[in-house]
N, CA, C, O and CB atoms as a CASP TS submission, in Angstrom:
PFRMAT TS
TARGET T0000
AUTHOR 0000-0000-0000
METHOD Language model
MODEL 1
PARENT N/A
ATOM      1  N   MET     1     152.594  15.367 144.664  1.00  0.00           N
ATOM      2  CA  MET     1     151.726  15.946 145.694  1.00  0.00           C
ATOM      3  C   MET     1     152.438  15.917 147.085  1.00  0.00           C
ATOM      4  O   MET     1     153.128  14.965 147.451  1.00  0.00           O
ATOM      5  CB  MET     1     150.361  15.160 145.752  1.00  0.00           C
ATOM      6  N   ARG     2     152.224  16.983 147.792  1.00  0.00           N
ATOM      7  CA  ARG     2     152.825  17.025 149.237  1.00  0.00           C
ATOM      8  C   ARG     2     151.983  16.052 150.098  1.00  0.00           C
ATOM      9  O   ARG     2     150.786  15.804 149.960  1.00  0.00           O
ATOM     10  CB  ARG     2     152.781  18.585 149.912  1.00  0.00           C
ATOM     11  N   ALA     3     152.882  15.528 151.056  1.00  0.00           N
ATOM     12  CA  ALA     3     152.324  14.536 151.953  1.00  0.00           C
ATOM     13  C   ALA     3     151.834  15.347 153.227  1.00  0.00           C
ATOM     14  O   ALA     3     152.342  16.406 153.594  1.00  0.00           O
ATOM     15  CB  ALA     3     153.434  13.376 152.320  1.00  0.00           C
ATOM     16  N   ASP     4     150.811  14.725 153.828  1.00  0.00           N
ATOM     17  CA  ASP     4     150.190  15.251 155.092  1.00  0.00           C
ATOM     18  C   ASP     4     149.449  16.567 155.018  1.00  0.00           C
ATOM     19  O   ASP     4     149.302  17.259 156.025  1.00  0.00           O
ATOM     20  CB  ASP     4     151.229  15.411 156.098  1.00  0.00           C
ATOM     21  N   ILE     5     148.972  16.925 153.808  1.00  0.00           N
ATOM     22  CA  ILE     5     148.254  18.137 153.731  1.00  0.00           C
ATOM     23  C   ILE     5     146.707  17.951 153.367  1.00  0.00           C
ATOM     24  O   ILE     5     145.893  18.875 153.376  1.00  0.00           O
ATOM     25  CB  ILE     5     148.948  19.008 152.713  1.00  0.00           C
ATOM     26  N   HIS     6     146.456  16.789 153.087  1.00  0.00           N
ATOM     27  CA  HIS     6     144.957  16.442 152.509  1.00  0.00           C
ATOM     28  C   HIS     6     144.173  15.894 153.818  1.00  0.00           C
ATOM     29  O   HIS     6     144.728  15.176 154.649  1.00  0.00           O
ATOM     30  CB  HIS     6     144.978  15.133 151.152  1.00  0.00           C
ATOM     31  N   PRO     7     142.994  16.257 153.898  1.00  0.00           N
ATOM     32  CA  PRO     7     142.041  15.804 154.948  1.00  0.00           C
ATOM     33  C   PRO     7     141.791  14.272 154.845  1.00  0.00           C
ATOM     34  O   PRO     7     141.908  13.646 153.792  1.00  0.00           O
ATOM     35  CB  PRO     7     140.671  16.585 154.815  1.00  0.00           C
ATOM     36  N   LYS     8     141.433  13.725 156.045  1.00  0.00           N
ATOM     37  CA  LYS     8     141.188  12.289 156.024  1.00  0.00           C
ATOM     38  C   LYS     8     139.842  12.077 155.303  1.00  0.00           C
ATOM     39  O   LYS     8     138.903  12.845 155.510  1.00  0.00           O
ATOM     40  CB  LYS     8     141.175  11.675 157.497  1.00  0.00           C
ATOM     41  N   TYR     9     139.749  11.012 154.437  1.00  0.00           N
ATOM     42  CA  TYR     9     138.519  10.602 153.777  1.00  0.00           C
ATOM     43  C   TYR     9     137.881   9.434 154.401  1.00  0.00           C
ATOM     44  O   TYR     9     138.301   8.310 154.125  1.00  0.00           O
ATOM     45  CB  TYR     9     138.763  10.307 152.380  1.00  0.00           C
ATOM     46  N   GLU    10     136.874   9.605 155.244  1.00  0.00           N
ATOM     47  CA  GLU    10     136.301   8.552 156.034  1.00  0.00           C
ATOM     48  C   GLU    10     134.868   8.397 155.881  1.00  0.00           C
ATOM     49  O   GLU    10     134.190   9.244 155.298  1.00  0.00           O
ATOM     50  CB  GLU    10     136.585   8.748 157.395  1.00  0.00           C
ATOM     51  N   GLU    11     134.376   7.311 156.401  1.00  0.00           N
ATOM     52  CA  GLU    11     132.943   6.942 156.239  1.00  0.00           C
ATOM     53  C   GLU    11     132.087   8.008 157.118  1.00  0.00           C
ATOM     54  O   GLU    11     132.441   8.346 158.247  1.00  0.00           O
ATOM     55  CB  GLU    11     132.681   5.341 156.746  1.00  0.00           C
ATOM     56  N   THR    12     130.957   8.482 156.494  1.00  0.00           N
ATOM     57  CA  THR    12     130.080   9.337 157.022  1.00  0.00           C
ATOM     58  C   THR    12     128.742   8.894 156.934  1.00  0.00           C
ATOM     59  O   THR    12     128.394   8.404 155.859  1.00  0.00           O
ATOM     60  CB  THR    12     130.213  10.518 156.478  1.00  0.00           C
ATOM     61  N   VAL    13     127.879   8.974 157.907  1.00  0.00           N
ATOM     62  CA  VAL    13     126.517   8.484 157.891  1.00  0.00           C
ATOM     63  C   VAL    13     125.627   9.768 158.021  1.00  0.00           C
ATOM     64  O   VAL    13     125.713  10.536 158.979  1.00  0.00           O
ATOM     65  CB  VAL    13     126.249   7.400 159.084  1.00  0.00           C
ATOM     66  N   PHE    14     124.765   9.931 156.969  1.00  0.00           N
ATOM     67  CA  PHE    14     123.812  11.070 157.112  1.00  0.00           C
ATOM     68  C   PHE    14     122.532  10.428 157.450  1.00  0.00           C
ATOM     69  O   PHE    14     122.085   9.461 156.834  1.00  0.00           O
ATOM     70  CB  PHE    14     123.685  11.982 155.803  1.00  0.00           C
ATOM     71  N   VAL    15     121.890  11.063 158.567  1.00  0.00           N
ATOM     72  CA  VAL    15     120.575  10.571 159.119  1.00  0.00           C
ATOM     73  C   VAL    15     119.602  11.704 158.835  1.00  0.00           C
ATOM     74  O   VAL    15     119.794  12.872 159.176  1.00  0.00           O
ATOM     75  CB  VAL    15     120.636  10.209 160.734  1.00  0.00           C
ATOM     76  N   CYS    16     118.512  11.237 158.161  1.00  0.00           N
ATOM     77  CA  CYS    16     117.412  12.203 157.779  1.00  0.00           C
ATOM     78  C   CYS    16     116.397  12.313 158.923  1.00  0.00           C
ATOM     79  O   CYS    16     116.328  11.433 159.781  1.00  0.00           O
ATOM     80  CB  CYS    16     116.667  11.732 156.444  1.00  0.00           C
ATOM     81  N   ALA    17     115.699  13.275 158.930  1.00  0.00           N
ATOM     82  CA  ALA    17     114.490  13.375 159.919  1.00  0.00           C
ATOM     83  C   ALA    17     113.500  12.275 159.813  1.00  0.00           C
ATOM     84  O   ALA    17     112.877  11.901 160.806  1.00  0.00           O
ATOM     85  CB  ALA    17     113.710  14.672 159.706  1.00  0.00           C
ATOM     86  N   CYS    18     113.335  11.745 158.641  1.00  0.00           N
ATOM     87  CA  CYS    18     112.343  10.659 158.305  1.00  0.00           C
ATOM     88  C   CYS    18     112.981   9.339 158.819  1.00  0.00           C
ATOM     89  O   CYS    18     112.252   8.348 158.781  1.00  0.00           O
ATOM     90  CB  CYS    18     112.018  10.583 156.669  1.00  0.00           C
ATOM     91  N   GLY    19     114.201   9.197 159.279  1.00  0.00           N
ATOM     92  CA  GLY    19     114.808   8.058 159.748  1.00  0.00           C
ATOM     93  C   GLY    19     115.667   7.262 158.653  1.00  0.00           C
ATOM     94  O   GLY    19     116.213   6.202 158.959  1.00  0.00           O
ATOM     95  N   ASN    20     115.764   7.786 157.423  1.00  0.00           N
ATOM     96  CA  ASN    20     116.604   7.177 156.366  1.00  0.00           C
ATOM     97  C   ASN    20     118.016   7.453 156.711  1.00  0.00           C
ATOM     98  O   ASN    20     118.350   8.589 157.050  1.00  0.00           O
ATOM     99  CB  ASN    20     116.270   7.720 154.942  1.00  0.00           C
ATOM    100  N   LYS    21     118.914   6.420 156.641  1.00  0.00           N
ATOM    101  CA  LYS    21     120.302   6.477 156.837  1.00  0.00           C
ATOM    102  C   LYS    21     121.027   6.416 155.606  1.00  0.00           C
ATOM    103  O   LYS    21     120.745   5.452 154.894  1.00  0.00           O
ATOM    104  CB  LYS    21     120.732   5.463 157.689  1.00  0.00           C
ATOM    105  N   ILE    22     121.977   7.289 155.142  1.00  0.00           N
ATOM    106  CA  ILE    22     122.752   7.150 153.980  1.00  0.00           C
ATOM    107  C   ILE    22     124.201   7.148 154.397  1.00  0.00           C
ATOM    108  O   ILE    22     124.701   8.029 155.097  1.00  0.00           O
ATOM    109  CB  ILE    22     122.444   8.243 152.978  1.00  0.00           C
ATOM    110  N   THR    23     124.872   6.050 153.898  1.00  0.00           N
ATOM    111  CA  THR    23     126.226   5.998 154.291  1.00  0.00           C
ATOM    112  C   THR    23     127.144   6.177 153.076  1.00  0.00           C
ATOM    113  O   THR    23     126.989   5.516 152.049  1.00  0.00           O
ATOM    114  CB  THR    23     126.503   4.703 155.002  1.00  0.00           C
ATOM    115  N   THR    24     128.136   7.125 153.237  1.00  0.00           N
ATOM    116  CA  THR    24     128.898   7.500 152.063  1.00  0.00           C
ATOM    117  C   THR    24     130.298   7.972 152.763  1.00  0.00           C
ATOM    118  O   THR    24     130.426   8.083 153.982  1.00  0.00           O
ATOM    119  CB  THR    24     128.099   8.726 151.116  1.00  0.00           C
ATOM    120  N   ASN    25     131.286   8.222 151.848  1.00  0.00           N
ATOM    121  CA  ASN    25     132.593   8.621 152.294  1.00  0.00           C
ATOM    122  C   ASN    25     132.674  10.194 152.075  1.00  0.00           C
ATOM    123  O   ASN    25     132.205  10.760 151.088  1.00  0.00           O
ATOM    124  CB  ASN    25     133.751   7.810 151.487  1.00  0.00           C
ATOM    125  N   SER    26     133.288  10.784 153.056  1.00  0.00           N
ATOM    126  CA  SER    26     133.440  12.261 153.036  1.00  0.00           C
ATOM    127  C   SER    26     134.512  12.620 154.029  1.00  0.00           C
ATOM    128  O   SER    26     134.931  11.839 154.883  1.00  0.00           O
ATOM    129  CB  SER    26     132.088  13.005 153.377  1.00  0.00           C
ATOM    130  N   THR    27     134.943  13.912 153.850  1.00  0.00           N
ATOM    131  CA  THR    27     136.064  14.424 154.682  1.00  0.00           C
ATOM    132  C   THR    27     135.503  14.854 156.055  1.00  0.00           C
ATOM    133  O   THR    27     136.252  15.099 157.001  1.00  0.00           O
ATOM    134  CB  THR    27     136.803  15.652 153.965  1.00  0.00           C
ATOM    135  N   ILE    28     134.162  14.936 156.130  1.00  0.00           N
ATOM    136  CA  ILE    28     133.500  15.359 157.383  1.00  0.00           C
ATOM    137  C   ILE    28     133.637  14.313 158.454  1.00  0.00           C
ATOM    138  O   ILE    28     134.023  14.588 159.590  1.00  0.00           O
ATOM    139  CB  ILE    28     132.021  15.653 157.145  1.00  0.00           C
ATOM    140  N   GLY    29     133.310  13.107 158.059  1.00  0.00           N
ATOM    141  CA  GLY    29     133.353  12.011 159.060  1.00  0.00           C
ATOM    142  C   GLY    29     132.302  11.962 160.031  1.00  0.00           C
ATOM    143  O   GLY    29     131.627  12.976 160.212  1.00  0.00           O
ATOM    144  N   GLY    30     132.051  10.810 160.746  1.00  0.00           N
ATOM    145  CA  GLY    30     131.156  10.729 161.772  1.00  0.00           C
ATOM    146  C   GLY    30     129.628  10.609 161.297  1.00  0.00           C
ATOM    147  O   GLY    30     129.341  10.030 160.250  1.00  0.00           O
ATOM    148  N   GLU    31     128.735  11.152 162.074  1.00  0.00           N
ATOM    149  CA  GLU    31     127.326  11.064 161.883  1.00  0.00           C
ATOM    150  C   GLU    31     126.719  12.485 161.749  1.00  0.00           C
ATOM    151  O   GLU    31     126.905  13.296 162.655  1.00  0.00           O
ATOM    152  CB  GLU    31     126.689  10.288 163.044  1.00  0.00           C
ATOM    153  N   ARG    32     126.065  12.782 160.749  1.00  0.00           N
ATOM    154  CA  ARG    32     125.456  14.083 160.427  1.00  0.00           C
ATOM    155  C   ARG    32     123.912  13.902 160.304  1.00  0.00           C
ATOM    156  O   ARG    32     123.404  12.894 159.814  1.00  0.00           O
ATOM    157  CB  ARG    32     126.071  14.674 159.076  1.00  0.00           C
ATOM    158  N   HIS    33     123.217  14.954 160.786  1.00  0.00           N
ATOM    159  CA  HIS    33     121.764  14.945 160.593  1.00  0.00           C
ATOM    160  C   HIS    33     121.215  15.922 159.703  1.00  0.00           C
ATOM    161  O   HIS    33     121.622  17.081 159.774  1.00  0.00           O
ATOM    162  CB  HIS    33     121.122  15.105 161.795  1.00  0.00           C
ATOM    163  N   VAL    34     120.303  15.577 158.836  1.00  0.00           N
ATOM    164  CA  VAL    34     119.826  16.416 157.798  1.00  0.00           C
ATOM    165  C   VAL    34     118.293  16.533 157.987  1.00  0.00           C
ATOM    166  O   VAL    34     117.728  15.695 158.689  1.00  0.00           O
ATOM    167  CB  VAL    34     120.222  15.849 156.389  1.00  0.00           C
ATOM    168  N   GLU    35     117.630  17.473 157.429  1.00  0.00           N
ATOM    169  CA  GLU    35     116.233  17.631 157.537  1.00  0.00           C
ATOM    170  C   GLU    35     115.426  16.994 156.510  1.00  0.00           C
ATOM    171  O   GLU    35     114.269  16.664 156.770  1.00  0.00           O
ATOM    172  CB  GLU    35     115.932  18.951 157.559  1.00  0.00           C
ATOM    173  N   ILE    36     115.971  16.782 155.293  1.00  0.00           N
ATOM    174  CA  ILE    36     115.243  16.150 154.226  1.00  0.00           C
ATOM    175  C   ILE    36     116.194  15.406 153.341  1.00  0.00           C
ATOM    176  O   ILE    36     117.354  15.804 153.228  1.00  0.00           O
ATOM    177  CB  ILE    36     114.452  17.161 153.434  1.00  0.00           C
ATOM    178  N   CYS    37     115.763  14.345 152.706  1.00  0.00           N
ATOM    179  CA  CYS    37     116.569  13.507 151.842  1.00  0.00           C
ATOM    180  C   CYS    37     115.769  13.138 150.652  1.00  0.00           C
ATOM    181  O   CYS    37     114.637  13.591 150.485  1.00  0.00           O
ATOM    182  CB  CYS    37     117.065  12.269 152.558  1.00  0.00           C
ATOM    183  N   SER    38     116.366  12.280 149.778  1.00  0.00           N
ATOM    184  CA  SER    38     115.714  11.928 148.590  1.00  0.00           C
ATOM    185  C   SER    38     114.526  10.910 148.871  1.00  0.00           C
ATOM    186  O   SER    38     113.752  10.680 147.942  1.00  0.00           O
ATOM    187  CB  SER    38     116.748  11.350 147.618  1.00  0.00           C
ATOM    188  N   SER    39     114.348  10.326 150.019  1.00  0.00           N
ATOM    189  CA  SER    39     113.397   9.433 150.289  1.00  0.00           C
ATOM    190  C   SER    39     112.055  10.248 150.774  1.00  0.00           C
ATOM    191  O   SER    39     110.933   9.746 150.712  1.00  0.00           O
ATOM    192  CB  SER    39     113.963   8.428 151.330  1.00  0.00           C
ATOM    193  N   CYS    40     112.284  11.399 151.199  1.00  0.00           N
ATOM    194  CA  CYS    40     111.071  12.071 151.703  1.00  0.00           C
ATOM    195  C   CYS    40     110.815  13.418 150.980  1.00  0.00           C
ATOM    196  O   CYS    40     109.792  14.061 151.217  1.00  0.00           O
ATOM    197  CB  CYS    40     111.200  12.309 153.231  1.00  0.00           C
ATOM    198  N   HIS    41     111.777  13.853 150.073  1.00  0.00           N
ATOM    199  CA  HIS    41     111.572  15.116 149.437  1.00  0.00           C
ATOM    200  C   HIS    41     110.405  14.924 148.364  1.00  0.00           C
ATOM    201  O   HIS    41     110.331  13.939 147.629  1.00  0.00           O
ATOM    202  CB  HIS    41     112.947  15.633 148.773  1.00  0.00           C
ATOM    203  N   PRO    42     109.500  15.995 148.368  1.00  0.00           N
ATOM    204  CA  PRO    42     108.339  15.890 147.407  1.00  0.00           C
ATOM    205  C   PRO    42     108.723  15.692 145.912  1.00  0.00           C
ATOM    206  O   PRO    42     107.963  15.084 145.159  1.00  0.00           O
ATOM    207  CB  PRO    42     107.492  17.164 147.511  1.00  0.00           C
ATOM    208  N   PHE    43     109.813  16.166 145.521  1.00  0.00           N
ATOM    209  CA  PHE    43     110.259  16.071 144.132  1.00  0.00           C
ATOM    210  C   PHE    43     110.493  14.628 143.691  1.00  0.00           C
ATOM    211  O   PHE    43     110.100  14.160 142.622  1.00  0.00           O
ATOM    212  CB  PHE    43     111.529  16.872 143.942  1.00  0.00           C
ATOM    213  N   PHE    44     111.220  13.935 144.691  1.00  0.00           N
ATOM    214  CA  PHE    44     111.509  12.466 144.422  1.00  0.00           C
ATOM    215  C   PHE    44     110.325  11.538 144.686  1.00  0.00           C
ATOM    216  O   PHE    44     110.182  10.519 144.011  1.00  0.00           O
ATOM    217  CB  PHE    44     112.685  11.991 145.297  1.00  0.00           C
ATOM    218  N   THR    45     109.477  11.873 145.655  1.00  0.00           N
ATOM    219  CA  THR    45     108.418  10.959 146.001  1.00  0.00           C
ATOM    220  C   THR    45     107.158  11.164 145.234  1.00  0.00           C
ATOM    221  O   THR    45     106.310  10.272 145.219  1.00  0.00           O
ATOM    222  CB  THR    45     108.131  11.056 147.411  1.00  0.00           C
ATOM    223  N   GLY    46     106.985  12.274 144.603  1.00  0.00           N
ATOM    224  CA  GLY    46     105.837  12.663 143.799  1.00  0.00           C
ATOM    225  C   GLY    46     104.625  13.093 144.640  1.00  0.00           C
ATOM    226  O   GLY    46     103.578  13.413 144.077  1.00  0.00           O
ATOM    227  N   LYS    47     104.741  13.107 145.919  1.00  0.00           N
ATOM    228  CA  LYS    47     103.784  13.597 146.853  1.00  0.00           C
ATOM    229  C   LYS    47     103.989  14.990 147.325  1.00  0.00           C
ATOM    230  O   LYS    47     105.037  15.240 147.921  1.00  0.00           O
ATOM    231  CB  LYS    47     103.755  12.747 147.964  1.00  0.00           C
ATOM    232  N   GLN    48     103.112  15.928 147.130  1.00  0.00           N
ATOM    233  CA  GLN    48     103.205  17.240 147.526  1.00  0.00           C
ATOM    234  C   GLN    48     102.903  17.373 149.038  1.00  0.00           C
ATOM    235  O   GLN    48     101.876  16.879 149.502  1.00  0.00           O
ATOM    236  CB  GLN    48     102.295  18.065 146.695  1.00  0.00           C
ATOM    237  N   LYS    49     103.778  18.027 149.795  1.00  0.00           N
ATOM    238  CA  LYS    49     103.434  18.409 151.193  1.00  0.00           C
ATOM    239  C   LYS    49     103.119  19.787 151.237  1.00  0.00           C
ATOM    240  O   LYS    49     103.844  20.536 150.582  1.00  0.00           O
ATOM    241  CB  LYS    49     104.521  18.129 152.170  1.00  0.00           C
ATOM    242  N   LEU    50     102.169  20.272 151.887  1.00  0.00           N
ATOM    243  CA  LEU    50     101.936  21.696 151.995  1.00  0.00           C
ATOM    244  C   LEU    50     102.142  21.957 153.503  1.00  0.00           C
ATOM    245  O   LEU    50     101.397  21.455 154.343  1.00  0.00           O
ATOM    246  CB  LEU    50     100.457  22.145 151.449  1.00  0.00           C
ATOM    247  N   VAL    51     103.188  22.767 153.819  1.00  0.00           N
ATOM    248  CA  VAL    51     103.534  23.056 155.180  1.00  0.00           C
ATOM    249  C   VAL    51     103.069  24.501 155.410  1.00  0.00           C
ATOM    250  O   VAL    51     103.681  25.437 154.897  1.00  0.00           O
ATOM    251  CB  VAL    51     105.089  22.855 155.460  1.00  0.00           C
ATOM    252  N   ASP    52     102.029  24.675 156.151  1.00  0.00           N
ATOM    253  CA  ASP    52     101.423  25.926 156.535  1.00  0.00           C
ATOM    254  C   ASP    52     101.987  26.322 157.887  1.00  0.00           C
ATOM    255  O   ASP    52     101.528  25.928 158.959  1.00  0.00           O
ATOM    256  CB  ASP    52      99.877  25.820 156.573  1.00  0.00           C
ATOM    257  N   THR    53     103.050  27.156 157.738  1.00  0.00           N
ATOM    258  CA  THR    53     103.720  27.548 159.019  1.00  0.00           C
ATOM    259  C   THR    53     102.964  28.885 159.549  1.00  0.00           C
ATOM    260  O   THR    53     102.901  29.904 158.861  1.00  0.00           O
ATOM    261  CB  THR    53     105.387  27.819 158.766  1.00  0.00           C
ATOM    262  N   ALA    54     102.436  28.780 160.759  1.00  0.00           N
ATOM    263  CA  ALA    54     101.850  29.997 161.442  1.00  0.00           C
ATOM    264  C   ALA    54     100.691  30.547 160.714  1.00  0.00           C
ATOM    265  O   ALA    54     100.372  31.712 160.950  1.00  0.00           O
ATOM    266  CB  ALA    54     102.879  31.100 161.591  1.00  0.00           C
ATOM    267  N   GLY    55      99.926  29.754 159.736  1.00  0.00           N
ATOM    268  CA  GLY    55      98.753  30.186 159.131  1.00  0.00           C
ATOM    269  C   GLY    55      99.099  31.130 158.005  1.00  0.00           C
ATOM    270  O   GLY    55      98.290  32.027 157.769  1.00  0.00           O
ATOM    271  N   ARG    56     100.155  31.046 157.307  1.00  0.00           N
ATOM    272  CA  ARG    56     100.503  31.931 156.260  1.00  0.00           C
ATOM    273  C   ARG    56      99.437  32.072 155.198  1.00  0.00           C
ATOM    274  O   ARG    56      99.058  33.147 154.733  1.00  0.00           O
ATOM    275  CB  ARG    56     101.738  31.492 155.661  1.00  0.00           C
ATOM    276  N   ILE    57      98.960  30.780 154.839  1.00  0.00           N
ATOM    277  CA  ILE    57      97.936  30.778 153.755  1.00  0.00           C
ATOM    278  C   ILE    57      96.666  31.537 154.222  1.00  0.00           C
ATOM    279  O   ILE    57      96.126  32.377 153.502  1.00  0.00           O
ATOM    280  CB  ILE    57      97.561  29.284 153.342  1.00  0.00           C
ATOM    281  N   ASP    58      96.237  31.227 155.390  1.00  0.00           N
ATOM    282  CA  ASP    58      94.939  31.898 155.975  1.00  0.00           C
ATOM    283  C   ASP    58      95.200  33.394 156.064  1.00  0.00           C
ATOM    284  O   ASP    58      94.334  34.179 155.677  1.00  0.00           O
ATOM    285  CB  ASP    58      94.536  31.314 157.493  1.00  0.00           C
ATOM    286  N   LYS    59      96.330  33.809 156.545  1.00  0.00           N
ATOM    287  CA  LYS    59      96.630  35.222 156.577  1.00  0.00           C
ATOM    288  C   LYS    59      96.648  35.876 155.194  1.00  0.00           C
ATOM    289  O   LYS    59      96.236  37.030 155.075  1.00  0.00           O
ATOM    290  CB  LYS    59      97.942  35.429 157.245  1.00  0.00           C
ATOM    291  N   PHE    60      97.092  35.213 154.179  1.00  0.00           N
ATOM    292  CA  PHE    60      97.044  35.799 152.899  1.00  0.00           C
ATOM    293  C   PHE    60      95.715  35.880 152.379  1.00  0.00           C
ATOM    294  O   PHE    60      95.383  36.885 151.750  1.00  0.00           O
ATOM    295  CB  PHE    60      97.852  35.112 152.003  1.00  0.00           C
ATOM    296  N   ASN    61      94.839  34.844 152.588  1.00  0.00           N
ATOM    297  CA  ASN    61      93.468  34.833 152.172  1.00  0.00           C
ATOM    298  C   ASN    61      92.616  35.934 152.868  1.00  0.00           C
ATOM    299  O   ASN    61      91.765  36.567 152.244  1.00  0.00           O
ATOM    300  CB  ASN    61      92.887  33.469 152.444  1.00  0.00           C
ATOM    301  N   ARG    62      92.855  36.117 154.064  1.00  0.00           N
ATOM    302  CA  ARG    62      92.227  37.177 154.829  1.00  0.00           C
ATOM    303  C   ARG    62      92.611  38.556 154.330  1.00  0.00           C
ATOM    304  O   ARG    62      91.743  39.419 154.200  1.00  0.00           O
ATOM    305  CB  ARG    62      92.585  37.044 156.273  1.00  0.00           C
ATOM    306  N   ARG    63      93.864  38.786 154.053  1.00  0.00           N
ATOM    307  CA  ARG    63      94.439  39.992 153.546  1.00  0.00           C
ATOM    308  C   ARG    63      93.746  40.448 152.183  1.00  0.00           C
ATOM    309  O   ARG    63      93.391  41.601 151.938  1.00  0.00           O
ATOM    310  CB  ARG    63      95.962  39.769 153.355  1.00  0.00           C
ATOM    311  N   TYR    64      93.621  39.392 151.375  1.00  0.00           N
ATOM    312  CA  TYR    64      93.125  39.731 150.041  1.00  0.00           C
ATOM    313  C   TYR    64      91.625  39.391 149.987  1.00  0.00           C
ATOM    314  O   TYR    64      91.109  39.403 148.869  1.00  0.00           O
ATOM    315  CB  TYR    64      93.929  38.959 148.918  1.00  0.00           C
ATOM    316  N   ASN    65      90.938  39.119 150.944  1.00  0.00           N
ATOM    317  CA  ASN    65      89.466  38.700 151.030  1.00  0.00           C
ATOM    318  C   ASN    65      89.151  37.534 150.084  1.00  0.00           C
ATOM    319  O   ASN    65      88.200  37.564 149.303  1.00  0.00           O
ATOM    320  CB  ASN    65      88.511  39.921 150.667  1.00  0.00           C
ATOM    321  N   ARG    66      89.939  36.584 150.189  1.00  0.00           N
ATOM    322  CA  ARG    66      89.606  35.388 149.229  1.00  0.00           C
ATOM    323  C   ARG    66      88.979  34.380 150.052  1.00  0.00           C
ATOM    324  O   ARG    66      89.314  34.104 151.203  1.00  0.00           O
ATOM    325  CB  ARG    66      90.893  34.742 148.481  1.00  0.00           C
ATOM    326  N   ASN    67      87.939  33.789 149.311  1.00  0.00           N
ATOM    327  CA  ASN    67      87.158  32.629 149.975  1.00  0.00           C
ATOM    328  C   ASN    67      87.643  31.362 149.475  1.00  0.00           C
ATOM    329  O   ASN    67      87.732  31.162 148.264  1.00  0.00           O
ATOM    330  CB  ASN    67      85.625  32.695 149.719  1.00  0.00           C
ATOM    331  N   THR    68      87.958  30.502 150.331  1.00  0.00           N
ATOM    332  CA  THR    68      88.413  29.073 149.900  1.00  0.00           C
ATOM    333  C   THR    68      87.413  28.016 150.220  1.00  0.00           C
ATOM    334  O   THR    68      87.644  26.841 149.934  1.00  0.00           O
ATOM    335  CB  THR    68      89.744  28.667 150.596  1.00  0.00           C
TER
END
């Protein structure tokens, strides 16, 4: 292998929006912020979160005259 062509492999901390910190090694390095991790993702927690952004569900129900 050629010398001095590979990126540095250093410790990286990924910080989730829920506050969970995951320390791993990566070529990115430093601290990175992510929106979702395995501690708060519905698939891993078993809890479903319904995020209704800007009333999308209500808008759909009004459009198709659905009563909930």
